[in-house]
C-alpha positions in Angstrom: 173.9 133.5 141.0 171.0 133.9 142.7 169.6 131.5 145.7 166.5 129.7 145.5 165.1 127.1 148.1 164.6 123.8 147.0 162.9 122.5 150.1 161.3 123.6 153.3 160.0 121.2 155.9 159.2 120.9 159.2 159.9 117.4 160.9 159.7 115.7 157.4 156.3 117.3 156.3 155.4 119.9 153.5 155.8 123.3 155.1 152.1 123.9 154.1 151.4 120.7 156.1 152.2 121.0 158.6 150.2 122.7 161.5 150.8 123.2 165.2 148.1 122.7 167.3 148.3 126.0 169.1 148.4 128.6 166.0 149.9 131.3 168.7 152.1 129.1 171.3 154.2 127.0 168.5 157.3 126.5 168.0 159.5 124.3 165.8 162.7 123.4 163.0 162.1 124.6 159.9 164.5 122.9 157.4 165.6 124.3 153.9 167.7 123.1 151.0 168.9 126.2 149.3 170.9 125.5 145.6 171.8 128.1 142.9 169.4 129.1 140.7 172.3 127.6 137.9 173.5 124.6 139.3 172.1 121.4 140.4 173.0 121.0 144.1 171.9 122.3 147.6 173.2 123.1 151.0 171.1 122.6 154.3 169.9 124.9 156.2 167.7 125.0 159.9 166.3 126.9 162.2 163.9 127.5 164.7 160.2 129.7 164.2 158.0 130.2 166.8 155.7 132.8 168.3 156.5 135.1 171.6 154.2 133.2 174.1 156.6 129.9 173.0 159.5 131.9 173.8 158.5 133.5 176.6 157.0 129.6 177.8 160.9 128.7 177.7 162.8 131.6 179.4 159.8 130.8 182.2 160.7 127.2 182.7 164.9 127.2 180.6 166.0 130.5 181.8 168.1 132.7 179.5 168.7 131.7 175.9 169.9 133.2 172.7 168.2 134.1 169.3 170.5 133.5 166.2 169.4 131.3 163.8 165.5 132.3 165.1 162.5 133.1 163.1 159.2 134.9 165.3 155.7 134.8 164.5 152.9 136.3 166.2 150.4 132.6 164.9 151.8 129.9 161.7 150.4 131.0 158.9 152.7 128.8 156.2 151.9 131.1 153.3 153.7 134.6 156.0 156.3 132.0 156.8 157.1 131.1 153.4 156.9 134.6 151.6 159.4 135.9 154.8 161.5 133.0 154.0 162.1 133.5 150.3 162.2 137.3 150.7 164.9 137.4 153.2 166.8 134.1 150.7 166.7 136.7 147.9 168.1 138.8 149.9 171.2 137.3 150.4 172.1 137.2 147.1 175.8 137.9 146.4 178.1 137.6 143.2 179.5 134.3 143.8 177.5 131.1 145.5 180.1 131.0 148.9 179.7 134.7 149.2 175.8 133.6 148.8 176.2 130.8 151.3 178.3 132.4 154.5 175.2 135.3 154.5 172.8 132.4 154.3 174.3 131.3 157.5 173.5 134.6 159.5 170.3 133.9 159.7 169.7 130.3 159.3 172.1 127.3 160.7 173.9 126.2 157.8 175.3 122.5 158.0 178.7 123.7 157.4 179.2 126.5 159.9 182.2 125.8 161.7 183.0 122.9 159.9 187.6 123.3 158.9 189.1 120.8 156.5 191.9 119.0 158.6 194.8 118.0 157.3 196.6 114.3 157.0 200.2 114.1 157.7 
């Protein structure tokens, strides 16, 4: 099973249509829909992307921050960012889709992360 990115967007914009005001100093949320190359459905993921300057600014004003589900770039380049995302998604391929979903969740926040089914009595 091969994971495929079926949709990438930033705040309702296609990644290539997004353009931060300052390319070397931005921070935003990227949403992904990733599915299988052999099935129709998708799972939703998201992660934050930003530059060192933006992270430094946030730390200076808000204090220490954690780093899971972040991608750090020097500047905004949609083609470079898309290629990096596609490469990481391809590297996450495992024998089953369930295993692949778990590995993807190491890099991208998965919509069902920490979800537990409650038993009704």
